[in-house]
C-alpha positions in Angstrom: -2.8 20.5 22.3 -0.4 23.4 21.6 -0.8 26.1 18.9 1.4 28.6 17.0 0.9 30.8 14.0 3.0 30.7 10.9 3.0 33.5 8.2 -0.3 32.2 6.8 -1.0 28.8 8.4 -1.7 27.9 12.0 -0.1 24.8 13.4 -1.6 22.7 16.3 0.0 19.8 18.0 -2.2 16.8 19.1 -0.6 14.2 21.4 -1.8 10.8 22.4 -5.5 10.5 23.1 -6.1 14.0 21.7 -5.3 12.7 18.2 -8.7 10.9 18.2 -10.4 14.3 17.5 -8.5 14.7 14.2 -8.3 11.1 12.9 -11.2 11.6 10.4 -9.7 14.8 9.0 -6.3 13.2 8.7 -7.7 10.2 7.0 -9.4 12.3 4.3 -6.2 14.3 3.7 -4.1 11.1 3.3 -6.5 9.7 0.7 -6.5 13.0 -1.2 -2.7 13.8 -1.1 -1.4 10.3 -1.5 -3.2 9.9 -4.8 -0.6 12.1 -6.3 3.0 11.3 -7.3 5.0 9.6 -5.9 2.6 7.5 -3.8 -0.2 7.1 -6.3 -2.2 5.5 -3.5 -5.7 4.3 -4.3 -7.0 4.4 -0.7 -10.3 4.9 1.1 -11.1 7.0 4.2 -12.7 4.2 6.2 -9.5 2.1 6.0 -7.4 5.1 6.8 -9.5 5.9 9.9 -9.0 2.4 11.2 -5.2 2.5 10.5 -4.8 5.9 12.1 -6.7 5.1 15.2 -3.7 3.3 16.6 -1.8 6.7 16.7 -4.1 8.0 19.5 -1.9 6.8 22.3 0.8 8.1 24.7 3.8 9.3 22.7 2.4 9.8 19.2 2.0 13.3 17.8 0.0 14.8 14.9 1.1 18.3 13.8 -1.9 19.8 12.0 -1.8 22.8 9.6 -5.0 24.9 9.5 -6.2 27.6 7.1 -8.8 29.2 9.3 -10.9 26.3 10.6 -9.9 23.9 7.8 -7.2 21.3 8.3 -5.2 21.5 5.1 -2.1 19.4 6.1 -0.7 17.2 8.8 2.3 15.3 9.8 2.6 12.4 12.3 5.3 10.9 14.5 5.8 8.2 17.1 8.5 6.1 18.6 9.8 3.8 15.9 9.4 0.8 18.2 5.7 1.3 17.9 6.1 0.1 14.3 8.4 -2.8 15.2 6.3 -5.3 13.3 6.4 -3.2 10.1 10.1 -2.2 10.1 12.0 -4.9 12.0 13.1 -6.6 8.8 14.5 -3.3 7.4 16.7 -2.7 10.4 17.8 -6.3 11.0 21.6 -6.6 11.0 22.2 -2.8 11.0 23.2 -2.6 14.6 20.7 0.3 15.0 18.4 -0.1 18.0 14.8 0.9 16.9 14.1 1.9 20.5 16.5 4.8 20.2 14.7 6.3 17.2 11.7 8.6 16.8 9.8 8.0 13.6 8.4 10.8 11.5 5.7 9.1 9.5 3.6 10.8 6.9 3.4 14.5 6.0 0.5 15.5 3.8 -0.4 19.0 2.6 -2.9 20.2 0.0 -1.1 21.6 -3.0 -2.6 25.1 -2.7 -0.8 25.6 0.7 2.7 24.4 -0.2 5.6 26.9 -0.1 4.4 28.5 3.1 6.9 26.8 5.4 4.7 23.9 6.5 7.4 21.3 5.6 9.8 22.9 8.1 7.1 23.4 10.7 6.1 19.7 10.5 9.7 18.6 11.1 10.5 21.3 13.7 7.6 20.4 15.9 8.0 16.6 15.6 11.7 16.8 16.3 11.0 19.0 19.3 8.5 16.4 20.5 11.1 13.7 20.0 13.6 15.6 22.1 11.1 16.1 24.9 10.7 12.3 25.0 14.4 11.8 25.2 15.1 10.6 21.7 18.4 11.5 20.0 17.7 10.2 16.5 14.8 10.8 14.1 14.1 8.8 11.0 11.5 8.6 8.2 11.1 6.7 5.0 10.0 7.7 1.5 8.8 5.6 -1.4 11.3 4.9 -4.1 10.0 5.1 -7.7 12.0 4.6 -10.9 13.0 7.7 -12.7 11.4 6.7 -15.9 8.0 5.8 -14.3 5.2 6.8 -16.7 3.3 8.7 -14.0 6.2 10.8 -13.0 5.2 14.5 -13.6 7.3 16.5 -15.9 9.6 18.8 -13.9 9.1 16.9 -10.7 11.7 17.7 -8.0 12.2 15.1 -5.3 12.5 16.3 -1.7 16.0 14.9 -1.2 17.6 18.4 -1.1 15.1 19.6 1.5 15.7 16.5 3.7 19.5 16.8 3.4 19.4 20.5 4.3 17.6 19.5 7.5 20.5 17.1 8.4 19.0 13.8 7.2 20.9 11.2 5.1 19.7 7.9 3.6 20.5 4.8 5.6 22.4 2.5 3.2 20.5 -0.7 2.7 17.7 0.1 5.2 14.6 -0.3 3.0 11.1 -1.2 4.2 8.5 -2.7 1.9 4.8 -2.0 1.9 2.1 -3.0 -0.5 -0.8 -0.8 -1.8 -2.8 -0.5 -4.9 -1.7 2.2 -7.3 -4.2 4.5 -9.0 -5.4 2.6 -12.1 -4.1 -0.8 -10.9 -6.3 -3.8 -10.2 -4.1 -5.3 -7.4 -1.8 -4.1 -4.7 2.0 -4.3 -5.4 5.0 -4.1 -3.1 6.8 -0.8 -2.9 10.3 0.0 -1.4 10.6 2.8 1.1 14.1 4.2 1.8 14.9 5.2 5.4 16.6 8.5 6.2 17.9 9.5 9.6 19.5 12.3 11.5 20.9 12.9 15.0 19.3 15.7 16.8 21.5 18.5 18.1 
C-alpha cells in the first residue's frame, strides 16, 4: 500500500491481496454512489462484496480516498484481459488486443467530497500503476443514458469534457452491455456502456 496527501483528501493505493482489507468499504460506497444518476443502480452490499472479491489478486489496484479515517471514494483498475468474459463481444472485430489494455473500472466518490481533485488523482494513480505493469493503453467504459431520460437531473453535466482533457476518446462502436435493476424498477434491464481509451505517454 502506498499513500499521498492531496489538498484535503488522502489517497492510498491497495494492490492485489491488500485489496481484501477494503472490499467491504468499497462495496458500501458503490451501493451508495451508484444509486445516483446516471447509473441508478439498485444494488446491495452483499452482492457487491462477492463481486469485488475477485479484484484482490496480482495486478489489480484500488485507489482509495480518505477523509481522516473514513473512506469517502475509491477507483479500481486491472488488466482488461481479466474481464475477457465480460468485454470480449464489445472488442470483437476491432483489431484491438485486450491483452494490451489496462482497464480503469469504477470510480465512486461521495458528493460532499467532489471538486477536490479526486477525479484526477484516481486516474493519475491508476495510469501510473498501468505503466509500471508495462501497459501502453488505458480504457474505461461509461453507461449511456438517453438525454431525455426522466431521471436525468436538471443541469447535469456529463464527464465527457473531463475525460477528453485527460486524453481519452470514445472507441467508435465498442460498446459493452450489462444488466442491472434501476431504482424503482422491478426487473433488471440491459444497459449500453461506451468504451473510451487513451495511449499513455
